[in-house]
C-alpha positions in Angstrom: -50.7 -91.0 -78.4 -49.6 -91.5 -74.8 -46.0 -91.3 -75.9 -46.5 -87.9 -77.6 -48.4 -86.5 -74.5 -45.6 -87.7 -72.2 -42.9 -86.2 -74.5 -44.9 -83.0 -74.6 -45.2 -82.9 -70.8 -41.4 -83.5 -70.5 -40.7 -80.8 -73.0 -42.9 -78.3 -71.2 -41.3 -79.2 -67.8 -37.8 -78.7 -69.3 -38.8 -75.4 -70.8 -40.3 -74.1 -67.5 -37.2 -75.2 -65.5 -34.8 -73.5 -68.0 -36.8 -70.3 -68.0 -36.9 -70.2 -64.2 -33.1 -70.8 -64.0 -32.5 -68.1 -66.6 -34.7 -65.6 -64.7 -32.9 -66.3 -61.5 -29.5 -65.7 -63.1 -30.7 -62.5 -64.5 -32.0 -61.3 -61.1 -28.7 -62.3 -59.5 -26.8 -60.4 -62.2 -28.9 -57.3 -61.6 -28.4 -57.5 -57.9 -24.7 -57.8 -58.3 -24.7 -54.8 -60.6 -26.7 -52.8 -58.1 -24.3 -53.7 -55.3 -21.3 -52.6 -57.4 -23.0 -49.3 -58.1 -23.7 -48.7 -54.4 -20.1 -49.6 -53.6 -18.8 -47.2 -56.2 -21.1 -44.4 -55.0 -20.0 -45.0 -51.4 -16.4 -44.7 -52.5 -17.1 -41.5 -54.3 -18.8 -40.0 -51.3 -15.9 -41.1 -49.1 -13.5 -39.4 -51.5 -15.6 -36.2 -51.4 -15.5 -36.2 -47.6 -11.7 -36.7 -47.6 -11.3 -33.8 -50.0 -13.6 -31.6 -48.0 -11.7 -32.4 -44.8 -8.4 -31.5 -46.5 -9.9 -28.2 -47.7 -11.1 -27.4 -44.2 -7.7 -28.3 -42.7 -6.0 -26.0 -45.2 -8.4 -23.1 -44.4 -7.8 -23.5 -40.7 -4.1 -23.5 -41.2 -4.3 -20.4 -43.4 -6.5 -18.7 -40.8 -4.2 -19.4 -37.9 -1.1 -18.5 -39.9 -2.5 -15.1 -40.8 -3.6 -14.1 -37.4 -1.4 -11.4 -35.7 0.4 -12.4 -32.5 
């Protein structure tokens, strides 16, 4: 009887340990995915800003080229 209780306790301890490890890995994976999404979004915003700056530069050049001297 004591042996079976000890084995059961060991089994439960192993199950809890494995479930906590699995949960931690899942949370780390989710955090890494979220970081990648933020990095991608920041890159997209940076690209948008560069495109807008180029558009403004072209408009300024066009405006200054068309002005009578």
